[in-house]
N, C-alpha and C positions, 0 to 999 in steps of 0.2 A: 317364826322368824323374828329375831330381835329388830328393834327400830334401827339400830346402828348398822346391822347387816343389810337391811332393806335399802337404807340410804347409800351404802357402799355399792350395792348392785346398781342403783340408779346412776351414780357417778360413773361406774364402769361402762354402762350402756351409752351414756352421753359421750364419754371419751372415745368409745369404739366407733360411733357413727357421726359424731359431731352435734347431734340434736335428736330429741325424742318428743313424741306426743304423749299427752296424758293417757289417752285411750290405749296406747301401746304398753305403757307401764302398768296400767291396771290389769291387763291381760297377762303380762309377764310375771307380775308379783302376786296376782290373785287377791288384790285389795280394792277398796272403793276409790272412786275419783277423789273424794274429799281427803282420804289418807295420802294419796299421791300428791295432791296440791299442797298439803301441809308439809310434806317432805321437801317439795320443791321450794317452798317459802323458806324453810330452815336452811337449805343448802345455798339459796341465793343470799340470805342474810349473812352467811359466812364466806361469801365470795367464791363459791365453788362453781356456780353456774348462773345463767341469767334466764329468768322466766320470760317467755314470749307467749303470744296468743295460742292457746291450746297445747303448750308444751314447754320445753326448755332447750337452751343451747349452751355450749361452753362459754365461759366468761372470756370475752375477746381481749387480746393484747394489742396495744397500739403498733407493735412491730411484728407480730406473728402473721405470717402469710400462709393460710391453708392451701394445700394443693387442690388442683381442679377436681380430682376424683372425690376428695372429702367434701367439697362444697356442693358438688352436683347432686348429692343425696338429700340435701337439706331443703325444706320448704318447697317440695316439688309441686304440690297442687297450686300454691300461690304463684310460683314462677311460671307454670304452664298458663294460668289464667292471665297473668300480666303479658306474657309473650303473645298470646292469642289476641289480646286487645291491641298491642303495639302493631301487630301485622296489619290491622285495619288502616293504619296511617300511611302505609307504603303505597306510592302512586307509580303506575307504569312509566317506564322510560326515564326514571329519575336516578340520581346518583346518591347512594346512601353509605353510611359508615356504621360498622358495628364494633364496639370496643370488646375487650376480653371480658368474660364473665359467664356464669352458668345460665343466667336468664337470657342474655343475648345469644347464647348457644341454642337455647330452646327456640328463640325467635328465628334463628338460622334455619331450623327445620321447616318452618312455614315458607321462608323465602326460597329454599331449595326446590320446593315442589310448585311454586307459583308459576303460572303461565306467562306473566308479563316480563318483558326484558328489563334488566336492571344492571347498573354498575354498582358493585359492592366493594368498598374498601374495608379492610379489617386488619387489626394487629393481633388477632387471636388464631393460633394454629388449629385449635379445636373447631372454631367457627369455620375456618377455611376448609377443613376436612369435610364438614357437613355440606357446605355449598358445592364443593367439587364433586361430591358423590351424587348430587341431585340431578334430575332431568331438566331443571329450569334453564331459561335462556339468560344466563348470567355472565357478566364480565367481572371476574373476581380479582382484586388487587390486594396482595399480601404485602404488608409494609416492609418486612425484614426487621432485623434487630436482635437483641439478646432476649432469650426466653426466660420468663419467671416461673416459679412453681405453679402459678395460676394460669399458665399457658398464654401469657401476654408477651408480645414482642415489644421491647422497650429500648430506650437508649438513643444515642445520637443518630444512628442510621434510621431508626423508625421515625424519629422526630423530623429529620430532614425530608424524608419521603412524604410524610403527612403534610408538612408545611407547603409543599408545592401543589397540593390538591385542594379542590373545593367541592363540597357535597351539599346536597339539598337538606339532608336530615341525618343527624347522628343519633344512634341508639346507644346509650351509655350505661354500662353497669357500674355499680359503686360498692365499695366494701362497707362504708358506713355513712351516716348523715345525721346531723343535728343542727340546732339553731345557732350554736356558737361556732362550730368548726366548718359547717357546710358539708361538702362532699369530700370524703377522705379515702385513702388507701394506705396500707402498711409499707408500700414500696415507693421509695423516693423517685426512682427512675420512671415508674409507672405514672406517678403524679404528673411529671413533666410531659409524658406522652399523651396523657389524657387532656392536658391543657392544649397541646397541639391539635388534638382531635376537635376540641371545642372551638378553637379558633378557625378551623377549616369549615365549619358547618353554618348554614343559614338558620337552622333550627336544631335545638338540642332537646332530645327526649330521654329522660332518665328513667331507667327501669330498676325499681328497688322494692323488694318485698318488705313487709312491715317490721321484720326482725332487724333490718338495717338501721332503724331509728334508734338513736342513743349510742351507737357505736362510733368511735372516733379512731381512725388509723393515724399513723405517724405523720403523714403528709396530706395537706389539703390541696385540692385542685380547682376549687371554685365555691363561691357562696351558693346558697340555695337558689338565689335569684338567677343563676346562669341557666337554670332549667326552664325552657319555654313550655315544656310539658313534663309532668312527672306522673308515672303510672305505678301505683302500689296496690296492696290488697286490703280487704276490709278488716284485717286484724290490727290495722294501725290505730294507735291510741287517739282518743278525742283531742287531747292537747296537741299532739303532733299533727293531727289533721288540720287543726286551726292554724298552726304555724305555717305549715306547707301551703295551705290555701291562700294565705296572705303573701307569701314570699315567692312562690313559683308562678309562672305564667298561667298554667292550667293544671289543676290536680284532677286526675282520673283514678277513682277507687273501684277496683273490680271485686265482684262478689264471688269468692272462691267456692262456697257451697252451691250457689246458683249455677256456677259453671259445671260442677260435677253432676248436679241433678239434671242438667240439660243433656247428659249423655256424651260429654266431651271425650274425645279420644285421649287415652292415658298418656300417649307420647307427645302429642302436639297441643292438646287443649282445645281443639275444634269441637263444637262451635264456640265462637268467642263468648266470653263472659259478659253479662250485663254490667253496666258501669254507672256510677254516679259522678257528677262533675261538680267542681267547685269553681271559684272565680276564674274567669278567662282573661288573659292579657294578650295583646298583639305580640306575635313572635318577634324576638329580638334578632336583628340582622347583624351578623358578625363580620 
């Protein structure tokens, strides 16, 4: 196979599923890890994709909003580990909120089977479906609003309903994050709704896998410092880890491979991943 043909196949696979791992490409193409990594470096240099820990994803656009199904197949081990760790923060008889997102959707699987009573506010139709199907003792409040491709309910109806509520802890998914833009989304209306969710919460917990670093959507909805807690995976770059540890209240980095080695359930990520902590700050009260 010619080099150009191999690289075309890599691009085709990335476009088909949104992201690929080096191990998957070596098996698909019958070449070495080093060959695949060289191909990825070449494609990244020409703007066709972006390398991430262990693989590559499509080069993001500031206005492109991937659908929920497309995002749900990306970075699954990392998202499961992050969701499992986030579940440890939930206290019985509390009021929590879950924003839209594939990592919060995985967290919803934990909540749906949890024995403790909870009030759960969400602007995600997919999260609400998971919670409604579970046997848990839950009071689920769906905000209403206009549905986006990522299954988020946004707009004036969602914003007004959220502004009348007060929750103990918000679990917030993000499209992208970096030191300059903070937390971002490609959807202007979703940015407004996320700000309403942040304002309603006593504590904000951001769930963001390492591939979100360096991605900037069209609209921002908060500086990095709005996160009282940020949970990410150990694929996060050292420079990014240092910036996050300085700016967020508490940085929790889960070890994805350790989570898998512990025999975690492939759907929920149980048992929880071990984690390493960075600087802790007292929660901000909103």
